[in-house]
N, C-alpha and C positions, 0 to 999 in steps of 0.2 A: 629659627630654633635649630634647624638642621645644621647650619653653619656653625653655630655655637657648640653643638655636640661633636662635630668633626674636630674643631679646635681643641676641645677638652680631651678627647681620646688620644690626640697626638702628643700630649704633654707627658714628659717623663722626668724623673728626678735629675737625670743627667742634663736635660734641657734647662731645668731650673738653675742648676749649678753653673752652667755656661752663660747664663744671662748676664749682661754687662752691669746691670744694677747690683749684682752680687760680687763685684770686684772688691778687693780688700780696702782700698781707700774710702769707698763709699760705705762699706759696713762699719769701718772704724769711726767714720764721721757720724753715722747714725747712732752708734752705740754711745758716743759722747753726748750728743744733743738730747738723746732720749733717756739719759740718766744712768747708763750702765758704765760703771767705772772700770770693769774688767775688760779684757780683750774680747773683741767680737768673734762669734763663731756660732754656727747653727742658726738659731733664732734668738740668741741671747741679746742681740743688739737692741731689740725692742720689747721682748717678752720677759726677760729676767727681772727688770725693775718692776714691771707690772705684777708678776707672780709674787714677788716679795711683799708688795704693798697691799694687794687685794685678795690674795689666796688665803686658805683654800676655799673652794666653792663646791657645792653638792650637785645641783641640777644645772647642767650646762648645755648650750646650744651653739652650734657653728653653722653659719649660712655660707654656702658656696665653698665647701671644704676641699674640693679638688682631690688631690691624692692623700689627704689626711696628714700631711707632714707637720703642720702647726698643731693640730689636735693631738697628735702623738707626743709632741714635745711637751705640751701642757700636762699630759698624763705622766710622762716620764719624770717631770720635775715636781710631781706631787700637788699640782694645782687642783686636780680633781681625779676621780677614779673612772669616770665615764662621761662621754659627750655624745649627744644626739647631733647628727650632721645631715643637713638637707643640701643636696647637690644635684643639679640638672643632669650631670653626666654620670650619675651613680651607677647606671646599668652598662656603661660602655668603657669606662676607664679603669676597670677592676684589675687589669693586667699590671698596671704600674702602681697600684695603690699600696700604701704601707699596711702591713698586716698588724694592726693594733686592735686587740680584742675589745678594748674599752670604747672604741668609736663605732656607733651604730649609724651606718649610712642609709639614708632614705632618699628616693628620687623625688624631685619636685621643682616646679618652675617658680622661682622666687618672686617674679613679677606679680604673682597671685598668692603671695604668702598668707597663710591662715594658721595661726598657732594659738593655743589656749591662753587666755589672759592670765596674768599673775602666775606663770608656771616655771620661770627660770631665774636662777640666781646669777647667771652669767650668760651673756650673748656675745659672740664674736662675729664681726664682719671684717674679714681680711681679704682685700682684693676682689670683692664681689659687687658692692653697691654700684661701682662705676660701670658695671655690665648691665644694669637694669634701667628700664625706661619708666616703670611705674613707681618712682621713688616716693611720691607722697604717701601712697598706700603702704608701702613697705616700712617706711620709718614710723608711721602711725602704729602698725601692728607689732613692730619690734618693741616700741615703748610700752604698748599694752601688755606684751608678754612678760616683761620684767616684773619680778616681785618687788615689793616696796623697798627692800634694801639691795636690789639687784644692781649689777654693774654691766655696762655696755662698753666694749672695746672696739673702736673703729680704726682700721689701718687701711687707707684708701688713696688712690690717685684722684686728685681734685683739679688737675690742670685742664687745658683746652680739650674740647670734645674731639675725639678721633685723632688726637695728637697733631691737630692743625695749629701749631704754635704761632703766636701773634708776632707781627713785625717788630713790636717793641721788645719782646723777649729775645728774638733772634738778633736784633740790633745790639743788645748788651753782650751777647755771646760773641758775635763777630768782632766787636770792638776789643774784647778781652783776648780773643784768639784769632788775630787777623790772617794767619796762615792756614786756617782750617776751613774746609768747604762744608757748609751745612746744607743738607737736603731734607726737607720735610717730606715724610712718606705720603704718597697719593692716597686719597680716601679709599680706593678700592683695595689697597694693600693692607689696610688696618683690619684685622680679622674679626669675625663674629660680631658680638655686641660691644666690643672693646671701646670703652670711654664714650658710650653713646650719649650720656648726659652728665659727664664728669664735671663740667663747669657749673652745673646747678647744685652739685652735691654739698659743698661746704655751706652755702647759705641756707639750704634746706635743713641740714643737720643742726645748724645753729638756731634756726627758727623753732625747732622742736626741743633741743637739749641745752640751749645756752644757759638756762637758769639752774641746771644741775651738772654743769661742766666741772669735772674734778681735775682734769689735765688736758692740755691741748698744745701740740707741737706741730708747727707748719714749716715745711722745708722742701727741697727738691726742685726749686724754681730754675736752677741752672744745670744741675747734673743730669736730671732726667731728659730734658731736650738735647743735651749734649750727646748722651749715649744713644738716643733715638735717631738723631739726625747726622751722625758721623760714623765712619767705619771704625772697627776696633784697633786699627793701626795707631789711633790717637790715644790709646789707653794710658800711655806714659804721661799724659797731661792731666789725668784724673786727680792727683793731689792738688793741682792748681784749680781745677774745676770745683772741688768741694770747698776750697777756701773762698772762691767767688760765691758759691751757693750760700755759705754761712753769712758772708757780708751782705748779700742781697736780702736774705731773710731778716737780718738784723735791722737794716735801714729801710726795708720795704721797696727796694728798687724793682724787684720782680715778685709777681704773685706766686704763691706756693704751688707745687705740683703734688705734694703729699701732705696728708693729715694723719697724725696719730693722736686720737682723742679718747678720753675715758669719761663716761657720763653715767649719771644715776637715772632713776625713773622720774620722768617729768609729769606734770599734770596732764590729764587726758586732753588731747588735741587732735583735730582732724584737718590736715592740710587739704586745700582745694586741689582736685586732680587737674593736671595739665591737659587741656584739650588738644588732640592731635588729629589733623586731617590725614586721609590716606596718602596724599602726596608728601606730607611732612614725614610720615613714618617711612615711606619708601626711600626718601632722600637720606634719612638717618640710618636705616637698617639695611638697605640694599642699594648702595651707591653704584652707579654704572661701572661695570667692569669690562676690561678688554676681553675679546673673544678667546684669545689664547689662555688667559688666566681662568676663564670659566671652564674651558675644557680640562685644564689641569685639576681644578677643584673637583670636577666630576670624576676624574680618574682616581683621585685620592679617596673617594668613597667606596671604591671597589675592593673586594677581598684580596685580589692579587697585589694591589698597591700596599695594603696593610701587611700582607705576608712579607713582602720585600722589605718594608720598613722594620718589621720585627727582626728579620734576619740581619739587617744592617746594624741594629742596636746590639745584637748578640755578638757580632764580629768586632764591634768598636772597642 
């Protein structure tokens, strides 16, 4: 949990904007396959079609809200006037948080989510479920918290755990881009609880919500591993990468790395919890890290490091 808090407090809006998955060719591609006919911008690539079809909503909940950027966009676009937001980093990332009066931030560990049954018209899971290990309980309680006519929006990474991409996926990419060197990140370099059970997520979501699925788009099987395993000097290839991504999604050559799904309230169901030994949890949540990296992570938790990072951001 301490590592997850450290990762959360280090994120800024500038960091998000610089992320390679937010490059224009990828945003334009997502806008097209997710139903947005206008140019991509902000969060319009995936939110605008949803807002138009399913809004407005009264009582709304966001899980893992981060800086509140998506929640603020929903309020600005008239989808709702207020959103409850549960966030593990609620007490430590306030410096970078968007100042949106309609978002009520509450601290909480989503692995032990407990929310009132039949209490929300809309629940948002944006980039949070793949950080959780107690997925069976969480999905059960999300479904229970929806009102009978409620809507759940899931936008999540569903690829390989900890970005350890399969040989088959890398083989397709290497064949398409023979002059590009692909390097899978070592386990210790993948921060916090990132993608701790991501490969389980899609089948679990479908086991609960397949009967009430309103929309489901799967993609990212090529572009996400490309931007994760290559340096940004290859960004000029992104138009070709997204064309490969679409072709692979269409013919099933590659499993998806992203899910954008809209679901209703399903019949009450309780998934069996996954049994974890201490050794299995240690292997997933605390992979062996080189000593130099451990020292650096310790330094990053000090007040001096944070002060220097804050000064660097202001000067940038």
